[in-house]
BAFI-3210 file (N, C-alpha, C; in Angstrom, 3 decimals, decimal comma, padded with zeros to 6 digits):
// residues 107
n [1|2|3|4|5|6|7|8|9|10|11|12|13|14|15|16|17|18|19|20|21|22|23|24|25|26|27|28|29|30|31|32|33|34|35|36|37|38|39|40|41|42|43|44|45|46|47|48|49|50|51|52|53|54|55|56|57|58|59|60|61|62|63|64|65|66|67|68|69|70|71|72|73|74|75|76|77|78|79|80|81|82|83|84|85|86|87|88|89|90|91|92|93|94|95|96|97|98|99|100|101|102|103|104|105|106|107]
n.u [000,496|002,216|003,595|001,753|001,055|002,904|003,639|000,954|001,174|002,821|002,620|000,802|002,130|003,161|001,580|002,030|003,185|000,447|-001,074|-001,106|-003,095|-005,294|-005,268|-006,874|-008,737|-010,394|-010,927|-012,296|-014,876|-014,821|-014,312|-014,038|-013,892|-014,351|-016,385|-014,993|-011,888|-011,203|-011,057|-013,752|-015,529|-017,612|-019,754|-021,890|-021,690|-018,380|-015,356|-012,444|-010,387|-010,203|-012,014|-009,010|-007,725|-008,441|-008,633|-006,155|-005,055|-006,497|-005,453|-003,412|-003,645|-004,828|-002,648|-001,820|-002,689|-002,395|-000,664|000,213|-001,961|-000,608|001,665|000,831|-001,609|-003,910|-007,009|-007,094|-009,304|-009,788|-007,870|-008,317|-010,639|-010,081|-007,903|-009,662|-011,019|-008,953|-008,416|-010,902|-010,576|-009,170|-010,056|-011,252|-012,465|-015,692|-015,186|-016,017|-017,310|-018,029|-020,447|-020,878|-022,902|-022,921|-023,811|-023,140|-021,717|-021,251|-018,015]
n.v [-001,139|001,106|002,063|002,083|004,297|006,245|006,412|007,268|009,961|010,585|010,311|012,733|015,152|014,607|015,529|018,372|019,959|020,628|021,670|024,646|025,160|023,405|023,694|026,924|026,728|024,767|027,022|028,010|027,348|025,712|022,993|019,973|017,341|013,910|010,729|008,692|009,284|011,170|013,782|015,832|018,391|021,093|022,227|022,249|022,929|022,854|025,182|024,645|024,713|024,259|021,345|019,765|020,484|018,843|016,103|016,081|016,075|013,430|011,860|011,483|011,189|008,853|006,449|006,755|005,047|002,596|001,977|001,658|000,132|-001,879|-002,237|-002,767|-004,738|-004,291|-003,162|-000,425|000,578|001,000|002,370|004,584|004,905|005,806|007,368|009,672|009,705|010,841|012,949|014,711|015,285|017,187|018,879|022,443|025,231|026,051|024,254|021,926|018,631|014,947|013,417|009,798|009,359|009,986|012,963|015,932|018,278|020,890|021,680]
n.w [-000,410|000,587|-001,347|-003,327|-003,182|-002,554|-005,548|-006,424|-005,797|-006,835|-009,195|-009,241|-007,976|-011,062|-012,924|-012,609|-014,750|-016,091|-014,034|-013,305|-015,935|-015,842|-012,991|-012,779|-015,530|-013,800|-011,947|-012,934|-012,932|-015,489|-015,972|-013,954|-010,777|-012,028|-010,726|-011,072|-011,074|-013,802|-015,551|-015,901|-018,990|-017,146|-018,333|-021,432|-023,670|-024,480|-024,320|-027,252|-026,359|-023,154|-024,363|-025,446|-023,429|-020,802|-022,921|-023,029|-020,060|-018,902|-020,675|-019,686|-017,230|-017,034|-018,203|-015,857|-013,919|-015,701|-015,361|-012,558|-011,865|-013,277|-011,027|-008,365|-008,622|-009,427|-010,338|-013,524|-012,789|-010,722|-009,656|-010,778|-008,757|-006,692|-006,864|-007,150|-004,440|-003,150|-005,252|-004,895|-001,768|-001,898|-003,382|-004,153|-002,571|-004,246|-006,371|-008,500|-007,844|-009,162|-007,367|-005,924|-006,527|-008,938|-010,020|-009,616|-007,592|-005,929|-004,302]
ca.u [-000,007|002,695|004,131|000,817|001,412|004,461|003,527|-000,273|001,566|004,567|001,855|000,067|003,442|003,725|000,666|002,131|002,584|-000,916|-001,917|-001,840|-004,570|-006,273|-006,946|-007,796|-010,372|-011,362|-011,112|-013,410|-016,115|-015,047|-014,372|-014,673|-013,171|-015,499|-016,201|-013,966|-010,622|-010,978|-011,639|-014,785|-015,797|-019,184|-020,573|-022,236|-020,660|-016,633|-015,036|-012,512|-009,119|-011,273|-011,763|-007,537|-006,765|-009,777|-008,203|-004,966|-004,919|-007,155|-004,534|-002,267|-003,790|-005,246|-001,582|-000,483|-003,361|-002,585|001,045|-000,023|-002,878|-000,432|002,255|000,161|-002,143|-004,829|-007,586|-006,688|-010,958|-009,894|-006,376|-008,783|-011,591|-008,390|-007,313|-010,651|-010,940|-007,170|-008,980|-012,118|-010,247|-007,364|-011,069|-010,746|-014,535|-016,235|-015,261|-016,658|-016,658|-019,077|-020,727|-021,017|-024,347|-022,438|-024,579|-021,809|-021,196|-019,895|-017,706]
ca.v [000,143|002,750|001,974|002,251|005,631|005,959|006,027|008,365|010,752|010,637|010,826|014,226|015,286|015,111|016,234|019,733|020,437|021,424|022,299|026,077|025,374|022,708|024,985|027,798|025,719|024,798|028,146|029,157|026,004|024,777|022,102|019,244|015,470|013,140|009,887|008,381|009,879|011,930|015,538|016,110|019,956|020,636|023,005|021,179|023,143|023,492|025,256|023,655|024,968|023,315|019,851|019,864|020,625|017,707|015,150|016,282|015,371|012,171|010,752|011,101|010,043|007,016|006,175|007,012|004,088|001,649|001,751|001,481|-000,980|-003,140|-002,844|-003,336|-005,519|-003,631|-002,226|001,230|001,783|000,887|003,044|005,439|005,600|005,325|009,062|010,685|010,508|012,457|015,037|014,991|015,986|018,293|020,059|024,019|025,182|025,847|023,520|020,333|017,068|014,157|012,638|008,567|009,044|010,693|014,495|017,557|018,806|022,094|021,791]
ca.w [000,041|000,911|-002,861|-004,287|-002,120|-003,565|-007,119|-006,547|-005,308|-007,912|-010,625|-008,376|-009,062|-012,563|-013,538|-012,311|-015,956|-016,488|-012,691|-013,835|-017,099|-014,820|-011,822|-014,085|-015,421|-011,786|-011,090|-013,812|-013,226|-017,017|-015,428|-012,182|-011,582|-012,250|-009,872|-012,265|-011,933|-014,506|-015,363|-017,926|-018,973|-016,375|-019,668|-021,777|-025,291|-023,775|-026,112|-028,096|-025,345|-022,744|-024,492|-025,555|-021,926|-020,734|-023,448|-021,953|-018,218|-019,022|-021,623|-018,690|-016,072|-016,981|-018,377|-015,226|-013,340|-015,721|-015,429|-011,158|-011,813|-013,477|-010,011|-007,773|-008,932|-009,270|-012,086|-014,118|-012,186|-009,196|-008,924|-011,005|-008,266|-005,556|-007,279|-007,207|-003,961|-003,324|-005,930|-003,375|-000,292|-002,650|-004,021|-003,129|-001,847|-004,929|-007,468|-008,750|-008,622|-009,283|-006,376|-005,910|-007,823|-010,187|-009,667|-009,801|-006,249|-005,801|-002,485]
c.u [000,634|003,604|002,947|000,430|002,034|003,920|001,829|000,033|002,834|003,522|000,674|001,039|003,381|002,910|000,775|001,964|001,547|-001,374|-002,377|-002,968|-005,576|-007,244|-007,078|-008,851|-011,399|-011,891|-012,906|-014,344|-016,442|-015,300|-014,451|-014,470|-014,748|-015,361|-015,202|-012,551|-011,067|-011,546|-012,615|-015,215|-017,146|-020,413|-020,994|-021,906|-019,244|-016,228|-013,378|-010,447|-009,812|-011,215|-010,174|-006,941|-007,688|-008,969|-006,626|-004,083|-005,458|-006,657|-003,453|-002,216|-004,244|-003,433|-001,120|-001,379|-003,266|-001,426|000,813|-001,052|-001,581|001,049|002,057|-001,166|-003,333|-005,471|-007,294|-008,531|-010,452|-008,172|-007,257|-010,280|-011,013|-007,950|-008,381|-011,383|-010,283|-008,062|-009,917|-011,604|-009,790|-008,933|-011,472|-012,511|-014,275|-015,906|-015,852|-016,242|-017,983|-019,467|-020,831|-021,952|-023,804|-023,129|-023,438|-022,608|-020,037|-019,537|-017,574]
c.v [001,073|002,412|002,733|003,968|006,635|007,286|006,651|009,749|011,814|011,060|012,472|015,277|015,435|015,369|018,105|020,409|021,081|022,108|023,697|025,780|024,767|023,281|025,802|027,604|025,700|025,781|029,013|028,651|025,257|022,994|020,848|017,691|014,380|011,414|008,568|008,084|010,520|013,546|015,690|017,520|019,498|021,772|022,319|022,211|023,636|024,242|024,139|023,590|023,591|021,548|019,580|019,314|018,893|016,602|014,448|015,492|014,671|011,449|010,447|010,793|008,455|006,457|005,459|005,624|003,099|001,096|001,100|000,202|-002,170|-003,033|-003,480|-003,750|-005,077|-003,457|-001,302|001,559|001,341|001,427|004,510|006,449|005,655|007,268|009,986|010,794|010,665|013,482|015,545|015,778|017,358|019,053|021,099|023,976|026,160|025,421|022,324|019,426|016,353|013,607|010,750|008,132|009,018|012,367|014,952|017,859|019,908|022,628|023,527]
c.w [000,200|-000,838|-003,557|-004,128|-003,024|-004,326|-007,573|-006,620|-006,482|-009,687|-009,883|-009,024|-010,622|-013,086|-012,796|-013,372|-016,074|-015,229|-012,284|-014,729|-016,091|-014,098|-012,222|-014,697|-014,416|-011,121|-011,681|-013,680|-014,208|-016,931|-013,474|-012,606|-010,896|-011,010|-010,114|-012,195|-012,535|-014,231|-016,634|-017,450|-018,698|-018,113|-020,630|-023,336|-024,645|-025,153|-026,390|-026,828|-024,060|-023,041|-024,599|-024,187|-021,050|-021,115|-022,652|-020,935|-018,374|-019,751|-020,541|-017,528|-016,404|-018,106|-017,084|-014,732|-013,632|-015,101|-013,745|-010,917|-011,916|-012,275|-008,529|-007,447|-009,555|-010,641|-011,656|-013,101|-011,566|-009,101|-009,471|-009,640|-006,970|-005,440|-007,174|-005,194|-002,557|-003,925|-005,032|-002,718|-000,992|-002,784|-003,299|-003,274|-003,647|-006,740|-007,565|-008,600|-008,870|-007,249|-006,177|-006,903|-008,784|-010,763|-009,079|-008,334|-006,073|-004,598|-001,986]
res [m|k|k|y|l|i|f|l|f|a|f|l|i|s|a|q|a|f|a|l|e|l|q|d|a|k|d|q|g|l|v|g|e|t|n|s|g|f|v|t|p|i|t|s|s|p|s|s|e|v|r|k|l|v|a|t|v|n|q|q|r|k|a|s|y|k|r|i|s|v|s|h|g|l|s|p|s|e|v|g|r|l|a|y|k|k|a|v|d|k|t|r|p|g|h|y|y|q|n|s|a|g|k|w|v|k|k]
***
């Protein structure tokens, strides 16, 4: 379990390259954390910039979840759910996340 936490921490650090853009999008209420460990646009018609950001972040997360799952005997979806729990804990007030039922919640 300790190794898993180290890998998850490394994943979060590696996401720092997108942190400012992702944080800006979250600050503006354009994207939120899904209950599967990925991000998605909140608005029904996001800009191409938001769609590109979401695709890039999710592609990086998917690769990280797969690496972590292989090394820890978990499925990528299990890793995503664990990452989601951490993301919700770190979600700032005013940002959006999905609850376990899939409903958007503003923290």
